PLY file of the C-alpha trace (Angstrom):
ply
format ascii 1.0
element vertex 385
property float x
property float y
property float z
element edge 384
property int vertex1
property int vertex2
end_header
0.00 0.00 0.00
2.82 2.42 0.81
4.06 2.40 -2.81
0.63 2.68 -4.42
-0.88 5.34 -2.15
1.51 8.22 -1.37
-1.16 9.77 0.87
-0.59 6.92 3.33
3.21 7.02 3.26
3.68 9.40 6.23
1.47 11.17 8.78
1.60 14.79 7.64
0.09 14.01 4.25
-3.45 12.95 5.31
-3.65 14.83 8.59
-2.66 18.23 7.23
-5.36 17.85 4.59
-7.87 16.79 7.25
-6.88 19.70 9.48
-7.41 22.18 6.65
-10.72 20.53 5.74
-12.22 20.74 9.23
-10.89 24.30 9.52
-13.04 25.18 6.52
-16.14 23.14 7.35
-16.47 23.78 11.07
-16.75 27.60 11.20
-18.80 27.66 7.99
-21.31 25.14 9.26
-21.47 26.67 12.74
-22.27 30.15 11.43
-24.87 28.60 9.14
-26.50 27.00 12.19
-26.08 30.16 14.28
-27.86 32.24 11.65
-30.62 29.67 11.22
-29.68 28.71 7.68
-29.27 25.06 8.66
-31.55 22.90 10.78
-28.89 20.28 11.45
-27.76 20.39 15.08
-24.61 18.35 15.81
-25.33 16.42 19.02
-28.05 18.91 19.86
-25.76 21.92 20.27
-23.84 23.52 17.36
-21.93 25.85 19.70
-20.55 22.97 21.77
-19.67 21.13 18.56
-17.92 24.19 17.15
-15.83 24.76 20.29
-15.02 21.07 20.82
-13.98 20.44 17.24
-11.81 23.51 16.94
-10.06 22.96 20.30
-9.72 19.18 19.98
-10.60 18.08 16.43
-8.67 20.62 14.36
-5.75 20.65 16.79
-5.51 16.85 17.03
-5.25 16.52 13.24
-2.59 19.20 12.96
-0.61 17.85 15.91
-0.90 14.27 14.66
0.46 15.28 11.27
3.40 17.05 12.88
4.22 14.46 15.57
3.84 11.38 13.37
6.31 12.98 10.95
8.70 14.45 13.51
8.86 11.22 15.55
10.29 9.45 12.54
12.97 12.13 12.18
13.79 12.10 15.90
14.15 8.32 16.12
15.41 7.45 12.65
12.66 4.83 12.44
10.22 4.25 9.62
7.09 6.41 9.99
3.68 4.88 10.49
2.10 4.29 7.09
-0.26 2.07 5.15
-2.98 0.32 7.13
-1.76 1.70 10.47
-2.05 5.26 9.21
-5.38 4.46 7.57
-6.67 3.12 10.89
-5.75 6.42 12.59
-7.51 8.36 9.84
-10.67 6.27 10.24
-10.68 6.86 14.01
-10.28 10.61 13.57
-13.09 10.70 11.00
-15.30 8.51 13.20
-14.90 11.02 16.04
-16.02 13.83 13.74
-18.96 11.79 12.43
-20.13 10.81 15.95
-21.64 14.28 16.43
-24.07 13.66 13.59
-25.11 10.08 14.39
-28.14 9.09 16.50
-26.13 7.73 19.43
-26.76 7.29 23.13
-24.74 9.52 25.44
-22.39 6.71 26.45
-21.84 5.52 22.87
-21.11 9.08 21.79
-18.56 9.52 24.56
-16.78 6.33 23.52
-16.77 6.94 19.76
-15.76 10.59 20.09
-12.73 9.79 22.24
-10.89 7.02 20.39
-8.31 8.89 18.34
-6.01 10.45 20.96
-5.55 7.24 23.04
-4.58 5.36 19.88
-2.21 8.12 18.80
-0.66 8.13 22.29
-0.09 4.37 22.12
1.50 4.48 18.67
3.70 7.48 19.46
4.67 5.91 22.79
5.92 2.84 20.94
7.74 4.97 18.36
9.41 7.21 20.96
10.40 4.40 23.32
14.06 4.85 24.15
14.02 8.56 23.30
13.18 10.18 26.66
13.77 13.75 25.53
10.71 13.53 23.28
8.81 10.71 24.99
8.49 12.43 28.36
7.27 15.67 26.82
4.85 14.76 24.07
3.25 11.65 25.57
2.26 13.39 28.85
1.09 16.37 26.79
-1.19 14.20 24.63
-2.49 12.37 27.70
-3.37 15.69 29.33
-5.05 16.86 26.11
-7.08 13.64 26.06
-8.19 14.17 29.67
-9.21 17.74 28.83
-11.15 16.47 25.80
-13.01 13.89 27.89
-13.75 16.50 30.57
-15.20 18.85 27.96
-17.36 16.09 26.46
-18.57 14.60 29.74
-19.28 18.05 31.15
-21.55 18.86 28.23
-23.29 15.49 27.98
-24.13 15.33 31.69
-24.69 19.09 32.14
-21.72 19.49 34.47
-20.78 23.03 33.48
-17.63 23.10 35.61
-16.10 20.10 33.82
-17.06 21.44 30.41
-15.38 24.80 31.10
-12.37 23.14 32.73
-11.93 20.90 29.69
-12.07 23.82 27.26
-9.74 25.99 29.34
-7.26 23.17 29.97
-7.27 22.17 26.30
-6.58 25.76 25.26
-3.78 26.08 27.85
-2.17 22.85 26.64
-2.29 24.00 23.03
-0.74 27.33 24.00
2.02 25.46 25.81
2.78 23.15 22.90
2.89 26.03 20.43
5.41 27.90 22.58
7.40 24.68 22.99
7.45 23.48 19.37
7.94 26.91 17.82
10.68 27.64 20.35
12.49 24.54 19.09
11.97 24.80 15.35
12.05 28.56 14.74
15.77 29.05 15.59
16.58 26.02 13.41
14.46 27.30 10.50
16.02 30.77 10.83
19.56 29.42 10.79
18.85 27.16 7.84
17.18 29.89 5.77
19.19 32.97 6.71
22.47 31.33 7.65
22.33 33.16 10.98
22.59 31.34 14.29
20.04 32.43 16.85
21.69 32.71 20.29
20.76 29.96 22.71
17.61 30.80 24.64
18.39 30.99 28.39
17.04 28.07 30.39
14.83 30.36 32.48
13.27 31.73 29.29
12.67 28.20 28.03
10.88 27.31 31.26
8.42 30.16 30.75
6.68 28.01 28.16
5.45 25.93 31.11
3.55 28.83 32.67
0.68 28.92 30.13
0.17 25.20 30.77
-1.41 25.89 34.14
-2.75 29.40 34.22
-5.93 28.73 32.27
-6.77 25.87 34.62
-6.89 28.20 37.65
-10.49 29.10 38.55
-10.94 32.86 38.31
-12.71 33.24 41.63
-11.93 36.37 43.66
-9.41 34.66 45.90
-7.39 33.55 42.86
-7.32 36.87 41.02
-3.94 38.11 42.29
-1.89 34.90 41.72
-3.72 34.40 38.45
-2.79 37.91 37.30
0.82 37.49 38.45
1.14 34.24 36.49
-0.30 35.91 33.39
2.03 38.89 33.61
5.08 36.64 34.09
4.01 34.47 31.17
3.40 37.33 28.74
6.60 39.23 29.64
8.79 36.13 29.63
7.38 34.69 26.41
7.43 38.11 24.76
11.12 38.34 25.64
11.65 34.81 24.39
10.01 35.72 21.07
12.29 38.76 20.83
15.38 36.60 21.33
14.33 34.33 18.46
13.64 37.18 16.04
16.02 38.40 13.34
15.19 41.28 11.01
15.96 39.07 8.03
12.79 37.10 8.84
10.73 40.07 7.65
11.67 39.17 4.09
10.90 35.45 4.47
7.14 34.78 4.75
7.65 31.23 6.03
9.64 32.59 8.98
7.58 35.72 9.52
4.33 33.74 9.79
5.71 31.81 12.78
6.74 35.02 14.55
3.28 36.50 13.97
1.64 33.37 15.40
3.84 33.38 18.49
3.10 37.03 19.14
-0.61 36.31 18.77
-0.14 33.88 21.67
1.38 36.69 23.73
-1.51 38.93 22.71
-3.90 36.32 24.08
-2.08 36.51 27.43
-2.38 40.32 27.37
-6.11 40.14 26.67
-6.57 37.57 29.40
-4.81 39.76 31.95
-6.99 42.75 31.03
-10.11 40.58 31.07
-9.70 40.15 34.84
-10.53 43.85 35.20
-12.65 44.29 32.06
-14.89 41.19 31.74
-16.36 42.40 28.43
-13.06 41.34 26.82
-14.21 37.74 27.27
-17.86 38.27 26.37
-17.34 36.71 22.94
-14.35 34.54 23.92
-11.76 36.92 22.52
-8.98 35.25 24.53
-9.91 31.82 23.22
-10.00 33.04 19.63
-6.73 34.95 19.99
-5.17 31.63 21.06
-6.87 29.26 18.61
-7.91 31.29 15.54
-4.81 33.43 16.00
-1.72 31.88 17.56
-2.26 28.16 17.02
-3.70 28.48 13.52
-1.12 30.98 12.29
1.81 28.93 13.59
-0.01 25.85 12.30
-0.40 27.06 8.72
3.26 28.09 8.75
4.41 24.64 9.81
1.93 22.89 7.51
3.15 24.72 4.42
6.83 24.33 5.28
6.60 20.62 6.11
4.39 19.91 3.08
6.96 21.47 0.75
10.14 20.31 2.46
9.06 16.71 3.05
7.85 16.25 -0.53
11.15 17.37 -2.06
10.04 20.84 -3.14
11.58 24.26 -2.66
10.66 25.72 0.72
9.36 29.05 -0.51
6.01 30.79 -0.21
4.44 31.44 -3.62
1.63 33.95 -4.08
-1.10 31.43 -3.18
0.62 30.59 0.11
1.07 34.29 0.86
-2.63 34.89 0.24
-3.47 32.00 2.58
-1.23 33.49 5.27
-2.76 36.95 4.87
-6.33 35.62 4.92
-5.83 33.63 8.14
-4.06 36.50 9.89
-6.68 39.06 8.87
-9.50 36.67 9.77
-8.00 36.16 13.23
-7.58 39.92 13.78
-11.21 40.55 12.84
-12.47 37.69 15.01
-10.67 39.05 18.07
-11.14 42.80 17.67
-14.21 43.46 15.50
-16.77 42.81 18.23
-14.75 44.97 20.65
-14.61 47.90 18.25
-18.11 47.45 16.84
-20.15 45.70 19.57
-23.40 46.20 17.67
-22.14 44.34 14.61
-21.07 41.04 16.14
-22.68 38.91 13.41
-21.04 40.95 10.64
-17.69 40.35 12.29
-18.35 36.62 12.40
-19.00 36.56 8.65
-15.90 38.58 7.75
-13.63 36.66 10.13
-14.93 33.23 9.17
-14.84 34.00 5.47
-11.23 35.14 5.50
-9.96 32.54 7.97
-11.56 29.62 6.15
-10.40 31.01 2.79
-6.81 30.64 3.96
-7.26 26.98 4.82
-9.29 26.35 1.67
-6.38 27.72 -0.35
-4.03 25.39 1.52
-6.29 22.40 0.80
-6.40 22.95 -2.96
-2.83 24.24 -3.23
-1.44 21.12 -1.52
-3.99 18.48 -2.52
-1.86 17.21 -5.40
1.39 17.73 -3.48
0.19 15.56 -0.59
-1.59 12.86 -2.59
1.00 12.30 -5.33
4.49 10.82 -5.12
7.52 13.03 -4.53
9.10 14.33 -7.77
12.51 13.06 -6.64
11.23 9.47 -6.36
11.71 9.16 -2.58
8.97 7.45 -0.56
8.48 10.21 2.07
0 1
1 2
2 3
3 4
4 5
5 6
6 7
7 8
8 9
9 10
10 11
11 12
12 13
13 14
14 15
15 16
16 17
17 18
18 19
19 20
20 21
21 22
22 23
23 24
24 25
25 26
26 27
27 28
28 29
29 30
30 31
31 32
32 33
33 34
34 35
35 36
36 37
37 38
38 39
39 40
40 41
41 42
42 43
43 44
44 45
45 46
46 47
47 48
48 49
49 50
50 51
51 52
52 53
53 54
54 55
55 56
56 57
57 58
58 59
59 60
60 61
61 62
62 63
63 64
64 65
65 66
66 67
67 68
68 69
69 70
70 71
71 72
72 73
73 74
74 75
75 76
76 77
77 78
78 79
79 80
80 81
81 82
82 83
83 84
84 85
85 86
86 87
87 88
88 89
89 90
90 91
91 92
92 93
93 94
94 95
95 96
96 97
97 98
98 99
99 100
100 101
101 102
102 103
103 104
104 105
105 106
106 107
107 108
108 109
109 110
110 111
111 112
112 113
113 114
114 115
115 116
116 117
117 118
118 119
119 120
120 121
121 122
122 123
123 124
124 125
125 126
126 127
127 128
128 129
129 130
130 131
131 132
132 133
133 134
134 135
135 136
136 137
137 138
138 139
139 140
140 141
141 142
142 143
143 144
144 145
145 146
146 147
147 148
148 149
149 150
150 151
151 152
152 153
153 154
154 155
155 156
156 157
157 158
158 159
159 160
160 161
161 162
162 163
163 164
164 165
165 166
166 167
167 168
168 169
169 170
170 171
171 172
172 173
173 174
174 175
175 176
176 177
177 178
178 179
179 180
180 181
181 182
182 183
183 184
184 185
185 186
186 187
187 188
188 189
189 190
190 191
191 192
192 193
193 194
194 195
195 196
196 197
197 198
198 199
199 200
200 201
201 202
202 203
203 204
204 205
205 206
206 207
207 208
208 209
209 210
210 211
211 212
212 213
213 214
214 215
215 216
216 217
217 218
218 219
219 220
220 221
221 222
222 223
223 224
224 225
225 226
226 227
227 228
228 229
229 230
230 231
231 232
232 233
233 234
234 235
235 236
236 237
237 238
238 239
239 240
240 241
241 242
242 243
243 244
244 245
245 246
246 247
247 248
248 249
249 250
250 251
251 252
252 253
253 254
254 255
255 256
256 257
257 258
258 259
259 260
260 261
261 262
262 263
263 264
264 265
265 266
266 267
267 268
268 269
269 270
270 271
271 272
272 273
273 274
274 275
275 276
276 277
277 278
278 279
279 280
280 281
281 282
282 283
283 284
284 285
285 286
286 287
287 288
288 289
289 290
290 291
291 292
292 293
293 294
294 295
295 296
296 297
297 298
298 299
299 300
300 301
301 302
302 303
303 304
304 305
305 306
306 307
307 308
308 309
309 310
310 311
311 312
312 313
313 314
314 315
315 316
316 317
317 318
318 319
319 320
320 321
321 322
322 323
323 324
324 325
325 326
326 327
327 328
328 329
329 330
330 331
331 332
332 333
333 334
334 335
335 336
336 337
337 338
338 339
339 340
340 341
341 342
342 343
343 344
344 345
345 346
346 347
347 348
348 349
349 350
350 351
351 352
352 353
353 354
354 355
355 356
356 357
357 358
358 359
359 360
360 361
361 362
362 363
363 364
364 365
365 366
366 367
367 368
368 369
369 370
370 371
371 372
372 373
373 374
374 375
375 376
376 377
377 378
378 379
379 380
380 381
381 382
382 383
383 384
C-alpha cells in the first residue's frame, strides 16, 4: 500500500489535509446553524460542537500530522504508514462523524474519544528509548485527552464546571505546545534559511513556556485573582522576551519565517487580553482570549508549519508562492477581525463573524487545494516520504 498510495506514506500528508478541511467546514457550518440557515444540530448543540472540534478536532489533526512525521525524524525509524495510518484516519473521522449520528450519550462519549488514546499508544511505541521527546509529548497528549473527555462529559451530563475546565485546559495545553514546538523549530528554520545562528535561549526563558500550561486551569474566583494575574504577567513578559530573542530582522523578508513570529506574538496577545479581562470582563464576552489563542496563535503557527513541512518533506523548494502568501494573509486578517471586530463594533457582532470566518476559512481552503496534489501524489525526486 505504501508504494501505491503516497497519501498513506507518512502522517503529515493525510492529517494536514484533514486539518485544513475541518478548519473550513467547522466555522462555515457553525455560522450557518447560528444564523438559522441550517436545521442540522450536531449532538443537539452547534456551539458545543464548534468549540469542541476547533479545540480538539482541528488541533488533534494538525498535531498528529506534525508528531507522526517528527517522531520518525527524531528516532530514525520508519514512519507509520499504510494500514496503520489508515486506521488512525478512520478513528479521527469517526470522532467527527459521531456528532451527527443518533447515538446514546455513552456511545457518543466512547466513539468521540478514540483517536487520541490510539495516537498516544503508537507514538509511545515509536518514541520508546528517546526520553527527551517521549516524556514531553506523551504526557502532553495524555493531558489533552483528559481535557477532551472532561469537555465532552461536562456537556453530555450538564456538568458546566467540567465542560469549562476541559475547554480551558485544552486551550492552555495547546498554547504550551505552540510555545514549545515553535521555540524549538524557529531558531533552526532561521539558521537554515538565513544562515544566521540564533543565540541559545536561556534556560529560564525556556521554562516560561510551562507557565501557560497551568494558568488557564486556575479558577478565576476572587481569591485567585492576584496569583492568576501574576502568572499571566510573568508568562506574557517572559514569552514576549523569548520571542524577541528568536527574532532576526531578516525574517521580515521570508514569509515562512515571519508567519511563525506572527503566530507566536498572537499567543502573547492572548495573554495580554486575558490579563486585562480580569478587570474588564467584556473582553471575554465573545471569547476573545480563546480566539486569539486558537484562531490566532495556534492556527497561524499551524499554517506556517503545515506549508513548510508539506513542501520540504515532498522534495520541493521551501518558498512561499503567491497562493501561500494569500493563505497566510487571509488567516491573519480573519484572526484579527475575530478578536477585535466585536470589541470595536459591539453592535455588529454577526457581521464580524462573517468577515472573520470567510477570510480565515479562505486561507485553509487555499491550503487544501494548493497542496492536494502535493500531498496525494508521489515526490518528484522518487523518494517514498
